[in-house]
C-alpha positions as CSV (number, residue, x, y, z in Angstrom):
1,M,-0.1,0.0,0.4
2,F,2.7,2.5,0.6
3,R,4.5,2.0,-2.3
4,D,1.2,3.3,-3.9
5,L,0.9,6.4,-1.6
6,R,4.7,7.4,-1.6
7,P,4.6,8.8,1.3
8,Y,8.1,9.6,2.3
9,I,9.3,13.5,1.1
10,C,12.6,15.1,1.9
11,L,12.4,17.7,4.7
12,H,15.5,19.4,4.2
13,P,14.7,23.1,3.8
14,A,17.3,23.5,0.7
15,C,16.7,20.5,-1.4
16,P,16.0,21.2,-4.7
17,N,13.7,18.6,-5.0
18,Q,11.0,19.2,-2.4
19,D,8.0,18.3,-4.2
20,K,9.6,14.7,-4.7
21,L,8.1,11.8,-3.3
22,Y,9.6,8.8,-2.6
23,A,7.9,4.9,-3.0
24,T,10.1,3.3,-0.4
25,R,12.2,3.9,2.5
26,H,15.1,3.2,0.5
27,D,15.0,5.7,-1.6
28,W,14.2,8.6,0.8
29,I,16.8,7.5,3.3
30,Y,19.4,7.2,0.6
31,H,18.2,10.5,-0.6
32,E,18.9,11.8,2.4
33,M,22.4,10.7,3.4
34,Q,23.8,11.2,-0.3
35,M,22.6,14.6,-0.8
36,H,22.3,16.2,2.9
37,R,23.7,14.2,5.4
38,R,27.2,15.0,4.9
39,Q,30.1,15.3,6.8
40,W,33.8,16.1,5.6
41,T,36.8,14.3,7.8
42,C,40.4,16.0,7.3
43,R,42.7,13.3,6.6
44,D,45.7,14.6,8.5
45,C,44.0,16.1,11.3
46,H,41.0,14.0,11.4
47,D,38.5,16.8,12.6
48,T,35.2,16.1,11.5
49,F,33.0,19.5,10.0
50,F,29.5,19.4,8.8
51,S,29.5,22.0,5.9
52,R,31.6,22.1,2.7
53,E,32.2,26.0,4.1
54,D,33.7,24.9,7.6
55,M,35.8,22.5,5.7
56,R,37.5,24.7,3.2
57,A,37.9,27.3,6.5
58,H,39.7,24.3,8.1
59,L,42.0,23.2,5.0
60,G,43.0,26.9,4.1
61,S,43.5,27.9,8.2
62,K,45.3,24.5,9.1
63,H,46.8,23.5,5.9
64,S,49.2,26.3,4.1
65,S,49.1,24.7,0.9
66,V,45.4,24.3,0.3
67,G,45.6,28.1,1.4
68,S,47.9,28.7,-0.7
69,S,47.3,31.3,-4.2
70,Q,49.2,29.4,-6.2
71,M,46.3,26.2,-5.8
72,S,43.4,27.0,-8.3
73,D,39.7,26.7,-6.6
74,A,39.5,23.5,-9.1
75,S,42.0,21.8,-7.0
76,R,40.5,23.2,-3.6
77,D,37.2,21.9,-4.3
78,A,38.5,18.4,-5.7
79,L,39.9,18.2,-2.3
80,L,36.6,18.9,-0.5
81,V,35.1,15.7,-2.5
82,L,38.0,13.6,-1.6
83,H,37.0,14.2,2.1
84,E,33.5,13.8,1.7
85,Q,31.1,11.3,2.8
86,A,28.0,10.3,4.4
87,M,27.3,11.1,7.9
88,D,28.0,8.7,10.7
89,E,24.5,6.9,11.2
90,W,25.2,7.2,15.1
91,L,25.4,10.5,15.5
92,P,22.9,12.3,17.3
93,A,20.1,13.7,16.0
94,S,16.3,14.4,16.5
95,C,13.1,14.1,14.7
96,P,12.1,17.3,13.2
97,L,8.0,16.6,13.7
98,C,8.1,15.5,17.2
99,R,11.6,16.4,18.6
100,R,12.0,12.8,19.7
101,K,16.2,12.3,20.4
102,S,18.1,9.1,18.9
103,D,21.1,8.5,16.9
104,L,21.0,9.3,13.0
105,K,19.6,5.8,11.9
106,S,16.9,6.0,14.5
107,M,15.7,8.8,13.8
108,L,15.3,8.4,9.9
109,A,13.7,5.1,10.4
110,H,11.0,6.9,13.4
111,L,10.7,10.0,10.9
112,G,9.6,7.1,8.5
113,G,6.8,6.1,10.5
114,H,5.5,9.4,10.6
115,M,5.1,9.8,7.0
116,E,3.5,7.0,7.0
117,Q,1.1,8.0,8.8
118,L,0.3,10.8,7.7
119,S,0.0,9.3,4.3
120,L,-2.7,7.5,5.8
121,F,-5.2,10.7,6.0
122,A,-5.1,10.4,1.7
123,L,-7.3,7.2,2.1
124,P,-10.7,7.0,2.2
125,R,-11.3,6.1,6.3
126,S,-13.1,2.5,5.1
127,V,-9.8,1.4,3.9
128,V,-7.9,2.4,7.0
129,D,-10.6,0.7,9.5
130,M,-10.0,-2.4,6.6
131,E,-6.7,-2.1,7.7
132,D,-6.6,-1.4,11.3
133,E,-9.1,-4.8,11.6
134,V,-6.6,-7.2,9.8
135,G,-4.0,-5.8,11.7
136,D,-6.2,-6.4,15.2
137,E,-6.6,-10.2,14.1
138,E,-3.3,-10.3,13.3
139,E,-2.2,-9.6,16.9
140,N,-4.5,-12.1,18.9
141,K,-2.6,-14.9,16.5
142,P,-1.0,-17.6,19.1
143,D,2.7,-17.2,17.2
144,G,2.5,-13.7,17.9
145,V,3.9,-13.3,14.1
146,S,1.5,-11.2,11.7
147,Q,1.3,-11.7,8.1
148,T,2.1,-7.6,8.0
149,S,5.1,-7.5,10.1
150,M,6.6,-10.8,7.9
151,M,5.9,-8.5,4.8
152,S,7.3,-5.7,6.8
153,D,10.7,-8.0,7.1
154,I,10.6,-8.7,3.5
155,E,10.6,-5.2,2.3
156,E,13.1,-3.7,4.8
157,P,14.9,-0.6,2.7
158,M,18.3,-0.8,1.4
159,L,20.0,1.8,3.0
160,P,22.5,3.7,1.4
161,D,25.6,1.7,2.8
162,D,23.6,-1.3,1.2
163,V,24.2,0.0,-2.4
164,K,27.6,0.8,-1.5
165,R,28.4,-2.8,-0.8
166,M,26.4,-4.1,-3.6
167,A,28.8,-1.8,-5.5
168,S,32.0,-2.9,-3.4
169,L,31.0,-6.4,-4.3
170,A,30.6,-6.0,-8.0
171,A,34.1,-4.1,-7.9
172,T,35.6,-7.2,-6.3
173,Y,34.0,-9.7,-9.1
174,Y,35.7,-7.3,-11.6
175,S,39.2,-7.5,-10.1
176,K,38.6,-11.1,-10.2
177,G,37.3,-11.6,-13.9
178,R,33.7,-12.3,-13.1
179,Y,32.2,-10.0,-15.5
180,D,29.0,-11.2,-16.2
181,E,28.4,-10.8,-12.2
182,A,30.1,-7.8,-12.3
183,E,28.0,-5.9,-15.0
184,Q,24.5,-7.7,-13.1
185,V,25.4,-6.2,-9.9
186,Q,26.5,-2.9,-11.2
187,T,23.3,-2.6,-13.7
188,K,21.4,-3.1,-10.3
189,V,23.5,-0.6,-8.2
190,L,23.0,1.9,-11.6
191,E,19.3,1.3,-11.2
192,L,18.8,2.3,-7.7
193,R,20.9,5.3,-7.6
194,R,19.0,6.6,-10.2
195,E,15.6,6.2,-8.8
196,A,17.1,7.5,-5.7
197,L,19.0,10.3,-6.5
198,G,18.3,10.6,-9.6
199,E,21.0,10.9,-13.0
200,R,22.7,14.2,-12.5
201,H,24.1,12.7,-8.8
202,P,27.8,12.0,-8.7
203,D,26.9,8.6,-7.1
204,T,24.7,7.9,-10.3
205,I,27.6,9.3,-12.7
206,G,30.2,7.4,-11.0
207,S,28.1,4.1,-11.3
208,M,27.8,4.5,-14.8
209,M,31.4,4.6,-15.5
210,S,31.7,1.8,-13.8
211,L,29.4,0.1,-15.6
212,A,31.3,1.0,-18.9
213,V,34.3,-0.2,-17.6
214,T,33.1,-3.3,-17.5
215,Y,31.6,-3.1,-21.0
216,H,35.1,-2.6,-22.2
217,S,36.4,-5.5,-20.8
218,H,33.3,-7.5,-22.2
219,G,35.2,-6.0,-25.8
220,R,32.0,-4.7,-25.8
221,H,33.5,-1.3,-26.7
222,D,31.0,0.5,-28.5
223,E,28.1,0.4,-25.7
224,A,31.2,1.4,-23.1
225,A,31.5,4.3,-25.3
226,Q,28.0,5.5,-25.4
227,V,27.7,5.4,-21.2
228,Q,31.0,6.8,-20.9
229,T,29.7,10.0,-23.3
230,K,27.0,9.9,-21.6
231,A,28.4,9.8,-17.8
232,L,30.9,12.4,-19.7
233,E,28.3,15.6,-20.7
234,L,26.6,14.9,-17.4
235,R,30.0,15.4,-15.3
236,R,30.5,18.5,-17.6
237,E,26.9,20.0,-16.9
238,V,27.1,19.5,-13.0
239,F,30.9,20.0,-12.1
240,G,31.6,22.2,-15.3
241,E,35.3,21.1,-17.3
242,R,37.9,21.3,-15.2
243,H,36.7,19.1,-12.1
244,P,38.8,16.0,-11.6
245,D,35.8,13.5,-12.2
246,T,35.2,15.5,-15.1
247,I,38.5,15.8,-16.5
248,G,39.2,11.9,-15.2
249,G,36.1,10.8,-17.5
250,M,37.3,12.8,-21.0
251,A,40.6,10.5,-20.4
252,S,38.2,7.5,-20.1
253,V,36.6,8.3,-23.3
254,A,39.9,8.9,-25.2
255,T,40.7,5.2,-23.8
256,V,37.4,4.0,-25.4
257,Y,38.0,5.9,-28.6
258,Q,41.4,4.6,-29.1
259,L,40.4,0.6,-28.5
260,Q,37.8,1.4,-30.9
261,G,40.5,2.4,-33.6
262,R,39.6,6.0,-33.8
263,H,42.7,7.4,-32.8
264,D,42.2,11.1,-34.1
265,E,39.3,11.7,-31.6
266,A,41.3,9.6,-29.1
267,E,44.1,12.0,-29.6
268,Q,42.1,15.3,-29.6
269,M,40.2,14.4,-26.3
270,Q,43.7,12.7,-24.4
271,T,45.2,15.9,-25.2
272,K,42.5,18.3,-24.1
273,A,42.7,16.0,-20.7
274,L,45.6,16.5,-20.2
275,E,46.0,20.1,-20.5
276,L,43.3,20.3,-18.6
277,W,45.1,17.7,-15.2
278,R,48.1,19.9,-15.9
279,E,46.4,23.2,-14.9
280,V,44.5,21.5,-12.2
281,V,46.5,19.5,-10.4
282,G,50.1,20.2,-11.4
283,E,53.1,18.0,-14.1
284,R,53.4,15.5,-11.1
285,H,50.6,14.1,-10.1
286,P,49.6,10.4,-11.3
287,C,46.5,11.6,-13.1
288,T,48.3,13.8,-15.5
289,M,51.4,11.2,-15.7
290,G,48.6,8.6,-16.5
291,S,47.3,10.8,-19.6
292,M,50.9,11.6,-21.0
293,A,51.3,7.4,-21.1
294,S,48.0,6.8,-22.8
295,L,48.5,9.8,-25.2
296,A,52.1,8.3,-25.5
297,M,50.3,5.0,-26.5
298,I,47.9,6.7,-29.3
299,Y,51.0,8.8,-30.7
300,H,52.7,4.8,-31.0
301,A,49.9,3.6,-32.4
302,Q,49.2,6.5,-35.0
303,G,53.1,5.7,-36.0
304,R,53.9,9.5,-34.8
305,Y,56.9,7.7,-33.1
306,E,59.0,10.9,-32.2
307,E,56.5,12.3,-30.5
308,A,55.4,9.1,-28.6
309,E,59.3,8.5,-27.6
310,K,59.2,12.4,-26.2
311,M,56.0,12.0,-24.2
312,G,57.1,8.2,-22.7
313,T,60.6,9.8,-21.9
314,L,58.9,12.5,-19.8
315,E,56.5,10.2,-18.2
316,L,59.1,7.7,-17.4
317,E,61.4,10.8,-15.9
318,L,58.7,12.6,-13.8
319,R,57.1,8.4,-12.6
320,R,60.7,7.8,-11.4
321,E,61.1,11.3,-9.5
322,V,58.0,11.1,-8.0
323,F,57.8,7.1,-7.1
324,G,61.1,5.6,-7.5
325,K,62.6,3.3,-10.1
326,K,60.8,0.0,-8.2
327,H,57.4,1.4,-8.4
328,P,54.8,-0.8,-10.5
329,D,54.3,2.4,-12.4
330,T,57.4,3.0,-13.1
331,I,58.4,-0.4,-14.4
332,R,55.4,-0.4,-16.8
333,S,56.4,2.7,-18.4
334,M,59.8,1.7,-19.2
335,A,58.1,-1.2,-21.0
336,A,56.3,1.5,-23.2
337,L,59.3,2.6,-24.4
338,A,61.3,-0.3,-24.8
339,A,57.9,-0.7,-27.5
340,I,58.4,2.1,-28.8
341,Y,62.2,2.0,-29.3
342,Q,61.6,-1.2,-31.1
343,A,59.3,0.4,-33.2
344,Q,61.8,2.7,-34.5
345,D,64.1,0.1,-35.4
346,R,66.2,1.0,-32.3
347,Y,66.9,-2.8,-31.3
348,D,69.7,-2.3,-28.9
349,E,68.2,0.5,-27.0
350,A,64.7,-1.6,-26.9
351,E,66.8,-4.9,-25.8
352,T,68.6,-2.8,-22.8
353,M,65.5,-1.3,-21.6
354,E,63.6,-4.6,-21.7
355,I,66.3,-6.8,-19.7
356,R,66.3,-4.2,-16.9
357,V,62.3,-4.2,-17.1
358,L,62.5,-8.0,-16.7
359,E,65.0,-7.3,-13.9
360,L,62.9,-5.1,-12.0
361,R,60.0,-7.5,-12.0
362,R,61.5,-10.3,-11.0
363,E,62.7,-8.4,-8.2
364,V,60.1,-6.7,-7.1
365,F,56.9,-9.2,-8.3
366,G,58.7,-12.4,-8.3
367,D,59.5,-15.2,-11.0
368,S,56.1,-16.5,-11.3
369,H,53.9,-13.3,-11.7
370,P,52.1,-12.7,-14.8
371,H,54.1,-9.2,-15.2
372,T,57.7,-11.1,-15.0
373,V,56.6,-14.0,-17.2
374,Q,55.0,-11.7,-19.8
375,T,58.3,-10.0,-20.0
376,M,60.5,-13.3,-20.3
């Protein structure tokens, strides 16, 4: 009955969707936790703040590098995103209707009960009386278990953390190469987030990108490109061009274009992503180096070996400076540069680099690791 009545509504005064009605507790609570019940915890000093402005002020006053005029607004916004999370469900809270005090999780469940009771006033009195009579009959059953309570247990709403656990399960399936199961769970997560949060919410867009990556691993590059392009459009609309999520989306779309053999489009997109990464996070950031590596691969695929070598060499130098010689990404960059040397018929240089790659992979991963075996 409550699914038909859609009794749940957001009571946050600044909510842009105040008129939206939710059919289930899950959808309403998920909206509350992802849109309004947020907190920011500093990863350095572990202080917690309950507004974006307070967190921004803390970073500016306590952490000098963030307050520096050299850091762009986009970079500060990216830091705020990294520190943001849903509120701890055990924080104290009070019901906005009756002022009863409890923890946040209990308060939301309690408030949902209020909304359900209020929604019953929309029904004709005869229907409410019939529901009450059924309830009275079931309360008098000897075993004390009613059909209503059983149905309540069955339809217990999924909380935001449940959806996060589903997303984590999908990631685990993906990491194990179980792509069919990953796709099934990711599709459900995307459906739940679209219904509860809307298509433009960051979590919904993130689910779209995850599903696209799984399509890509299946070799379904056309479907991956379609979903990633849509996600990129949404990120541009919601976050703007210079937000880290938007730039990362551009780099991902470029990768899919490359896999489709659309090298010119891939080059254009990856070049733009690299320019933005350099402006927003700087030359020595892993995201910047990742776009450099991807652009070098595109140049390689286009037969532009001198440009590929120049970009690959710069990326390798940066990785050695930032991560060290034995970091897996540094070793991977060496292997990519060796392949460029080989394409240029510079076999002695390629051989020297490949031998060094093999030595490092044996030292870091061991002889039986797939990366080591692949190099042999």
